[in-house]
Kinemage of the C-alpha trace (Angstrom):
@kinemage 1
@onewidth
@group {chain A} dominant
@subgroup {mainchain}
@vectorlist {calphas} color= white
{ca unk a 1} P -25.925 -7.903 26.481
{ca unk a 2} L -24.543 -4.776 24.740
{ca unk a 3} L -24.792 -4.452 20.976
{ca unk a 4} L -21.265 -4.953 19.677
{ca unk a 5} L -20.211 -2.570 16.903
{ca unk a 6} L -17.916 -3.791 14.138
{ca unk a 7} L -14.824 -1.765 13.383
{ca unk a 8} L -14.734 0.198 10.095
{ca unk a 9} L -12.155 -2.162 8.501
{ca unk a 10} L -14.325 -5.178 9.377
{ca unk a 11} L -17.416 -3.497 7.926
{ca unk a 12} L -15.498 -2.536 4.796
{ca unk a 13} L -14.169 -6.076 4.371
{ca unk a 14} L -17.657 -7.571 4.822
{ca unk a 15} L -19.097 -5.159 2.234
{ca unk a 16} L -16.327 -5.965 -0.250
{ca unk a 17} L -16.862 -9.699 0.285
{ca unk a 18} L -20.567 -9.269 -0.488
{ca unk a 19} L -19.860 -7.216 -3.611
{ca unk a 20} L -17.192 -9.685 -4.787
{ca unk a 21} L -19.662 -12.559 -4.472
{ca unk a 22} L -22.183 -10.868 -6.785
{ca unk a 23} L -21.229 -10.893 -10.450
{ca unk a 24} L -23.390 -7.864 -11.287
{ca unk a 25} L -22.890 -6.074 -7.975
{ca unk a 26} L -25.668 -5.354 -5.495
{ca unk a 27} L -28.429 -2.821 -5.450
{ca unk a 28} L -28.484 -0.230 -2.699
{ca unk a 29} L -31.544 -2.011 -1.271
{ca unk a 30} L -29.661 -5.335 -1.026
{ca unk a 31} L -26.738 -3.624 0.703
{ca unk a 32} L -29.114 -2.016 3.202
{ca unk a 33} L -30.824 -5.385 3.759
{ca unk a 34} L -27.403 -6.786 4.681
{ca unk a 35} L -26.983 -4.085 7.322
{ca unk a 36} L -24.892 -1.509 5.464
{ca unk a 37} L -25.709 2.182 5.576
{ca unk a 38} L -25.649 4.703 2.737
{ca unk a 39} L -22.668 6.547 4.325
{ca unk a 40} L -20.732 3.246 4.394
{ca unk a 41} L -21.443 2.706 0.691
{ca unk a 42} L -20.402 6.294 -0.064
{ca unk a 43} L -17.154 5.637 1.831
{ca unk a 44} L -16.410 2.613 -0.392
{ca unk a 45} L -17.014 4.658 -3.540
{ca unk a 46} L -14.942 7.621 -2.350
{ca unk a 47} L -12.084 5.270 -1.435
{ca unk a 48} L -12.172 3.860 -4.983
{ca unk a 49} L -13.067 0.362 -3.752
{ca unk a 50} L -16.506 0.332 -5.381
{ca unk a 51} L -18.520 2.144 -8.012
{ca unk a 52} L -22.172 3.169 -7.883
{ca unk a 53} L -24.351 3.708 -10.921
{ca unk a 54} L -28.057 4.290 -11.325
{ca unk a 55} L -29.978 1.955 -13.603
{ca unk a 56} L -33.523 1.817 -14.838
{ca unk a 57} L -35.389 -1.387 -14.086
{ca unk a 58} L -38.890 -2.507 -14.912
{ca unk a 59} L -40.771 -4.412 -12.228
{ca unk a 60} L -44.463 -5.094 -12.258
{ca unk a 61} L -44.889 -2.914 -15.329
{ca unk a 62} L -43.386 0.092 -13.573
{ca unk a 63} L -40.063 1.694 -14.429
{ca unk a 64} L -37.877 2.825 -11.547
{ca unk a 65} L -34.279 3.811 -10.944
{ca unk a 66} L -32.062 1.827 -8.616
{ca unk a 67} L -28.468 2.340 -7.541
{ca unk a 68} L -26.157 -0.613 -8.204
{ca unk a 69} L -22.851 -0.915 -6.344
{ca unk a 70} L -19.986 -2.935 -7.849
{ca unk a 71} L -16.534 -3.773 -6.534
{ca unk a 72} L -13.540 -2.315 -8.395
{ca unk a 73} L -10.169 -3.934 -9.061
{ca unk a 74} L -8.769 -1.807 -6.210
{ca unk a 75} L -11.492 -3.247 -3.986
{ca unk a 76} L -10.549 -6.795 -4.994
{ca unk a 77} L -6.884 -6.075 -4.220
{ca unk a 78} L -7.810 -4.582 -0.834
{ca unk a 79} L -9.867 -7.693 -0.086
{ca unk a 80} L -6.942 -9.940 -1.069
{ca unk a 81} L -4.549 -7.945 1.119
{ca unk a 82} L -6.952 -8.084 4.062
{ca unk a 83} L -7.155 -11.884 3.682
{ca unk a 84} L -3.360 -12.192 3.708
{ca unk a 85} L -3.113 -10.129 6.892
{ca unk a 86} L -5.703 -12.323 8.620
{ca unk a 87} L -3.943 -15.590 7.634
{ca unk a 88} L -0.560 -14.579 9.065
């Protein structure tokens, strides 16, 4: 059975749904674990649908930097509009 690729709008919608469900956004690692690629995350940020910011976290006594991705108001509106188009 061939591996079926999702279309860019479907991928974008799925990413925005994930980000909207997380109050503090998602780390880059969580996004990757959900099947998103770095170029897809960059696309969301460039489109103004999400923001990315590096943060310092301490885990196991070690300090490291992680990238956190959060949905923007424009991203929430795009998600709302996508839901209205699907319901019609």
